[in-house]
N, C-alpha and C positions, 0 to 999 in steps of 0.2 A: 833536826837534831843540831845541837851546837857544834860547830867545827872545832872549836878549842877543846871541847870534851872528847870529840873523836880522836884528835891528835894525842891527847893525854892517854886515852885508852889504848891507842896503837902503841905508844911508847912504853906503857906499863907491860903490855903483852910482849914487846920486843925485849925488854930488859928483865922481865920476870920480877920486878920490884917497884912498888910505888915510890919509895924514896929515891931509887936510882932514876926513875922516870922524872921525878921532880927536879933532881940535880941537872939532868940533861936539858930539860925544858926551861929551867930558870924559875920554876914555881916553888911554892912551899909544898911540903908533903900533904898538909891538910887541904890545900887548894886542889891538888890532884885527886885526893880521896873524895872531895865534894863533887868534882866533875864526873867521876865514875859513878858515884851514888846517884847523881842526877840522871845519868843514862839508864841506870837500873830502874829508877822510879819511872822514867819515861816509857820503858819497855815492859815493866812489870815483872822482871825476873832477874836473879843474880847473874852477873857477868864474869865475876872472878871468884876463885876459891883459893884458900890458903893451903900451903904445903910446907914441908920442913925448910925449904930454901927460899921461900917467897910466895908469890902468887902465880896462878895460871888461869887461863880462860876456861869457863864452864862450856858445855856444848853450845849453849846460847851465845856465850861470848865468842866462841870460835866462828859461829855463823855471822855475828856482827863484825868480827875482825876482817873477814874477807871483804865485806861491803865497805868497811871503813878505809881499808887500804886502797880499794878502787876509787872511792869518792875523793879521798885526799890526793891521790895521784892525779886525778882529773883537775882538781882545784889547783894543784901546783903547776900543772901544764898550762892551765888558763892564765895563771899569774905570769908565767914565763912568756907566753904569747903576747899578753898585754904589754909587758915590759919591753919586749922586742919592738912592738909597734910604737911605743912611746919614744924609744930611743932612735928608731928609724922608721918614720911613717911610710906606709905603703901607698904609692900612687895607684889610683884606680880609674877605670874607664867603663862607663855603663852604656852598652850599645843595644839598640833595637833594630829590627829589620822586618820587612814584609816576608811572608813564608817563601815565596819564590826566590828572593835574594838570599834568604838564609840557606837555601839548598844549593844555590849556584855561585853566588858572589862572595858571601861572607867567609867561607873556609879559606879561600885564597887570600882575601884581605887580612884576615886575622893571623894567618901564618906569616905574612909579610910584616905585619905590625909587631907581632911577638919577636921577630928577629931584630927589629929596630929598637924595640922598647921592652926588653925581657923582664924588667923590674916592675912593670905596670900590671896590676891585676885587672883582667877584663871579665866583666859579667855580661850576659846576653839575654835578651827577651825577644820573643817572636810575637808579632801582632800585625794587624792591618793598619794602613796609613791613618784613618780617622781616629784611631786610638793611640797610635804612636806619637803623633804630633802634640796632643795635650800633655802626655807624659814628658815629652821633651821640654815643652814650655814651662811645666811645673817643676822642672829640675830633677825629675826621677831618672832621666836619661841624659847622657852627654852628647850622644850622636845617634842618628837613626838613618836607615836606608828606606826611602819612601818612594811612592810613585804618584803620578798625576791622574791615576784612575779616578773616576767620579767617587766622591764629590770634589776632587781636585785639591790643590794646595792653597792654603789661606794667603790672602794678599795683605801686606802691611804688618804681618806678625813679626815678632822679634826673632826671626830665623835667618840664618845664612844658608842658602841652598847652592849646592855645587852639582851641576849636571854630570852624571856618570856615563849614561848611554841611552840611546833610543832602542827600544826593544819591540820588534814586530811580533805579533802573535802567530802561532802556527796551529793547524788543526791536528788533533790526535784521534785516531780511528782504531777500531778493532783490526787485528791483522788480516782477517778474512773479509773486510769491508769491500764493497764493490768499487770504491774509489781508492783503495789502498795501493792499487797498481799504478796510479798516476803520480807523476813527479810534482805536479802543481794541481791544486784543487780550487775551483771557484766556489765561493761560499754559497751561491745559489744552488749548487748541486747537492747541498746538504739540507735543503728546505724541509724535507719530510722526516728529518732525524729527531730522535730524542736527545736533548742536551743535558750534560752534567755541569752544574755550576755551583759556586759557593756563595760568597757574600754579595750584597746589593751592588757594590761598585763594579765588580767583575760582570755581573749579570747585565748591568746597564750598558757596558761596553759591547757585550754580545748582542744585545737587542738593537743597539744603534747600528752596528755593522750589518746585522741581518736586515734591518730596515733599508739600508742602502742597497742591499742585494735583492730587495723586493719581497721579503717574507718576514713573518714573526716567528721566532724560535719557540719550540715547545720545551720548556724546562721542567721536566718531570722528576728529575733527581737533583735535590739540593744537598750538597755535601761539602763540608768545610775543610777537609784535609786532602792534600795532594796524593798521599798513598791510596786513600779510599776512592778518590775520583778516578785514578788510573785503574784501580781494580774493577770499577764499574765498566770502564771503557774496554779493558782487556776481556771482560766477560761478555762483551757484545751487547751491553745494556744501554749504550749511548755513545755520544761523541762529545768532545770538549775542545776548548781553546786553551793554549798554554803559551807562556812567554818563551821566545826562542832561547833565551839564556838558560832556561830550565831543561832544555832538551837533553844535555848529557846526563842529567839526573833521573830521566824518565826510565821506566821499566822497559825491558827489551821485548815484551810480548804485546806491544802496541805499535801502530804505524804512525809516524809523524810526517806530515806533508805540508809544504809551503802553500800559502794562500795567494791568489792572484792580486788581490788588493787588501792586504792585511791591515787590521787596526793596529795601532802602535801605542805604546805607553812610554813615557819618559821616566827614567829612574834617577833619583837625586840622593845625595848625601845631605842631611840636614843637621845643623848644630844650632844651639841657642846663642844668639848674639844680641842682647839688649843694647839699646842706644848708649854709647859711651863705654861699654864694657870692654875690658882688655881681651885679647885673643886667649883661647884655651889651648895651650900647647899640646896636651894629650889628644884632645878631640881633633885639632887641626892635623896632627901627624896621622891620625887614623883616616881622615879624609884623603890624605895623600896616598895612603896604602890602598884605599878604595879605588882611587883613580887608576893606580897601577893594575889592580885586580880587574877592573872593568875592561881595560885594554886587552888583557890576557883572555878574559871571558869572551869578548867579541871575536877575537882571533879563533878561538876554539869552536865557536858556533857559526 
């Protein structure tokens, strides 16, 4: 429907007069009449009826009026929002992170960043490193928290990497597991277990670590989300590895134990930095917040 016609119809209903509506809107009376007639033709029913003091909406007109008021209000709000952005552009920062960092590191970093840059609008996307880095290089993201899990980080790409922390992996067991009473577990002691794993990179780390311990892990449960992986372990259906930084976010009905020779991953902040490009203040400020958050996260774990 034509928005001008809807505005005219709303004004006619408000004033109860086509001529009064025309005066308010700055149109001719015939123009307003044509706009209302066009709406009636479009809907196939009369929208106004005459009475002694002017016009009033028919039942169909009453139904349309409610929708017209809501539609026009939304349009007016949209115009106001666009005008506000035109007059005062909003800075934005698009952040991505691997799931474990999203659960453990990002909340602290984003809280610190919001305090330092309250006028920046931050959006967030969670994904694995092999999919985050292309999005960063394509300009879909301004910063990302990634790891060197296989397949590793690309060499020579237009990226600036800032090392945040080294993150040893721990084993996560059912509470009643035979090894749950130990403070430290040797990976070889878990040779006969069923393992819960997610994507290929994490599975590759597990297989490499188990190979050094002298066995091949049996990965019978492939699960992509941390809540579901923990649920399988808590239910006694398997064991898993988890980054140490994630430990505070793990559920309480699992047992977390240190490994004697744990595999480690390195966690980085990545920003796009093509050759000759100027620094990106918002992204660089966020990396600074990540460094502060990483120090706090290491202390907590």
